[in-house]
C-alpha positions in Angstrom: 235.4 368.2 -32.2 238.6 366.7 -30.8 239.3 369.9 -28.9 236.0 369.8 -27.2 236.6 366.2 -26.0 240.1 367.2 -24.9 238.7 370.2 -23.0 236.0 368.1 -21.3 238.6 365.5 -20.4 240.9 368.1 -18.8 238.0 369.7 -17.0 237.0 366.3 -15.6 240.5 365.5 -14.5 240.9 368.9 -12.8 237.6 368.5 -10.9 238.5 365.0 -9.7 241.9 366.1 -8.6 240.4 369.0 -6.7 238.1 366.6 -4.9 241.0 364.3 -3.9 243.2 367.3 -2.7 240.9 367.8 0.4 243.4 365.7 2.4 241.4 362.6 3.2 239.1 364.1 5.8 235.4 364.3 5.1 232.5 365.1 7.2 229.5 362.9 7.6 226.3 362.9 9.7 228.2 361.1 12.5 230.9 363.8 12.7 234.4 363.5 11.4 235.3 360.5 9.3 238.9 359.9 8.6 240.4 357.9 5.8 242.8 355.0 6.6 245.8 357.1 5.6 244.7 360.0 7.9 244.2 357.5 10.8 247.6 356.1 10.2 249.1 359.6 10.2 247.2 360.5 13.4 248.5 357.3 15.0 252.1 358.1 14.0 251.8 361.7 15.3 250.0 360.9 18.6 252.1 361.9 21.6 249.8 363.7 24.0 246.8 362.4 26.0 244.5 364.7 23.9 245.7 363.1 20.7 245.1 359.6 22.1 241.6 360.7 23.3 240.9 361.9 19.8 242.0 358.6 18.4 240.0 356.6 21.0 236.8 358.6 20.2 237.3 358.2 16.5 237.6 354.4 16.8 234.7 354.4 19.2 232.6 356.2 16.6 233.7 353.7 14.0 232.8 350.8 16.3 229.3 352.2 16.8 228.9 352.7 13.0 230.0 349.1 12.3 227.8 347.7 14.9 224.8 349.6 13.5 225.5 348.4 10.0 226.1 344.9 11.2 222.6 344.9 12.9 221.1 346.0 9.6 222.9 343.3 7.7 221.9 340.6 10.3 218.2 341.6 9.7 218.8 341.3 6.0 220.5 338.0 6.4 217.6 336.7 8.4 215.1 338.0 5.8 217.0 336.4 3.0 217.5 333.0 4.8 213.7 332.5 4.8 213.6 332.6 1.0 216.0 329.8 0.0 214.4 328.1 -3.0 216.9 325.9 -4.7 219.6 323.6 -3.3 221.5 324.0 -6.6 221.6 327.7 -6.4 224.8 329.3 -7.6 227.3 330.6 -5.1 227.2 333.3 -3.7 223.6 333.2 -3.0 222.0 336.4 -1.7 221.8 334.8 1.8 225.6 334.1 1.6 226.4 337.7 0.6 224.3 339.0 3.5 226.0 336.7 6.0 229.5 337.6 4.7 228.7 341.3 5.0 227.4 340.8 8.6 230.5 338.9 9.6 232.7 341.6 8.0 231.0 344.4 9.9 231.2 342.5 13.2 234.9 341.9 12.6 235.5 345.6 11.8 233.6 346.6 14.9 235.7 344.3 17.0 238.9 345.7 15.6 237.7 349.3 16.1 236.8 348.5 19.7 240.2 347.1 20.3 241.9 350.2 19.0 239.5 352.4 21.0 240.4 350.6 24.2 244.1 350.7 23.4 244.1 354.5 22.8 241.8 355.1 25.9 244.4 353.3 28.0 247.3 355.2 26.4 245.4 358.5 27.1 245.0 357.4 30.7 241.2 357.9 30.7 240.1 354.3 30.6 236.4 355.1 30.5 235.5 351.4 30.1 
């Protein structure tokens, strides 16, 4: 009995380690999605205009994603703000959580836009 639990534990550990060994790059429906560590590494290694263009497009995709999610959260915030029942409700109320998420995604989109513009300028393309 103990051996079977041990074998299952080792197998689970091996499978989770194999999933993490992919290197931090995963694909999504929007194209490539890089982890924070991969973006930092790309930033450190960037020397050519092509690398800066790649960073700029990656941050532009992130900005578009964060703006899309922020719009969804704003709609949810507006929906929840119409249903505030009690003044003595515990914090965080659902409306507060939706507002905080909206503000977070707007802030992240702004940051990604700043980085995108920075790397666009460094690449010399300046498409904006």
